[in-house]
C-alpha positions in Angstrom: 23.6 24.9 11.6 24.9 26.8 8.7 22.7 27.8 5.7 24.4 25.2 3.6 23.4 22.4 6.0 19.8 23.7 6.2 19.6 23.6 2.4 20.9 20.0 2.3 18.4 18.9 5.0 15.5 20.5 3.1 16.5 18.9 -0.2 16.8 15.5 1.5 13.4 15.9 3.0 11.9 16.6 -0.5 13.7 13.7 -2.1 12.7 11.3 0.8 9.0 12.4 0.5 9.1 11.9 -3.3 10.7 8.5 -3.0 8.2 7.3 -0.3 5.2 8.6 -2.4 6.6 6.6 -5.4 7.1 3.4 -3.3 3.8 3.5 -1.4 1.7 4.8 -4.3 2.9 2.4 -7.0 1.7 -0.7 -5.1 -1.8 0.6 -4.7 -2.4 1.9 -8.2 -3.2 -0.6 -10.9 -1.1 -0.2 -14.1 -3.2 0.7 -17.2 -1.9 -1.0 -20.4 -2.2 0.4 -23.9 -5.0 -2.1 -24.7 -7.0 -0.9 -21.7 -6.7 2.7 -22.9 -7.9 1.8 -26.4 -10.8 -0.3 -25.0 -11.9 2.6 -22.8 -11.7 5.0 -25.8 -13.5 2.7 -28.2 -16.4 2.0 -25.9 -17.5 5.4 -24.4 -21.0 4.2 -23.3 -19.8 1.2 -21.3 -18.5 1.7 -17.8 -14.8 1.1 -17.3 -13.8 -2.4 -16.0 -13.8 -2.7 -12.2 -10.4 -1.6 -11.1 -11.4 -1.6 -7.4 -11.1 -5.3 -7.2 -11.1 -6.3 -3.6 -7.9 -8.0 -2.6 -8.1 -11.2 -0.8 -6.5 -11.5 2.7 -3.6 -13.7 1.5 -2.8 -11.2 -1.3 -2.6 -8.3 1.2 -0.4 -10.3 3.6 1.6 -11.6 0.6 1.4 -15.3 1.5 -0.1 -18.5 0.2 -3.8 -19.0 0.9 -3.1 -22.3 2.6 -0.4 -20.9 4.9 -0.5 -22.1 8.5 -1.4 -19.7 11.4 2.3 -19.2 12.3 3.1 -17.9 8.8 0.0 -15.7 8.8 1.2 -14.1 12.1 4.7 -13.6 10.8 3.4 -12.0 7.6 1.1 -9.8 9.5 3.9 -8.5 11.8 6.2 -7.8 8.8 3.5 -6.0 6.9 2.2 -3.9 9.8 5.7 -3.0 10.8 6.4 -1.7 7.3 3.2 0.3 6.9 2.5 1.5 10.4 1.3 5.1 10.4 3.6 6.1 13.2 6.6 5.3 11.0 5.6 7.9 8.4 4.0 10.4 10.7 6.8 13.0 10.1 6.7 12.6 6.3 3.4 14.4 5.8 -0.3 14.1 5.9 -0.7 12.3 2.6 1.7 9.5 3.4 0.2 9.1 6.9 -3.2 8.7 5.4 -1.9 6.1 2.9 -0.2 4.2 5.7 -3.4 4.3 7.8 -5.4 2.8 4.9 -2.8 0.1 4.3 -2.7 -0.7 8.0 -6.5 -1.1 8.2 -6.4 -3.4 5.2 -3.6 -5.4 6.8 -5.5 -5.7 10.1 -8.7 -6.8 8.3 -6.7 -9.3 6.3 -5.1 -10.7 9.4 -8.5 -11.1 11.1 -10.0 -12.8 8.1 -7.0 -15.2 7.9 -7.4 -16.1 11.5 -11.1 -16.5 11.1 -10.6 -18.9 8.2 -8.2 -20.9 10.2 -10.8 -21.2 13.1 -9.0 -18.8 15.5 
């Protein structure tokens, strides 16, 4: 490989890492509006609102709560395929950890969905 090709590969790796961090990070972080910022500044003695709201299993799998088992299984397979840690293993430790957390949440959501359906 020439020096030019090595530079192109390194640049592509950085751009890819940045893009993946934006894609994976933006879904997990709640957006703070201007009114939230002013509320937090105007009430310094009160704790901030609970931003760690626990997502429900159907929200994690991105399906309707009353979805049949078949749809739950399909949604699970799609989500776990997208966020499996092995897919991002080469992109860095930070992305791998995010993917592991998301995969754990997807697995727990799948188990809860099946339990609710009596499986």
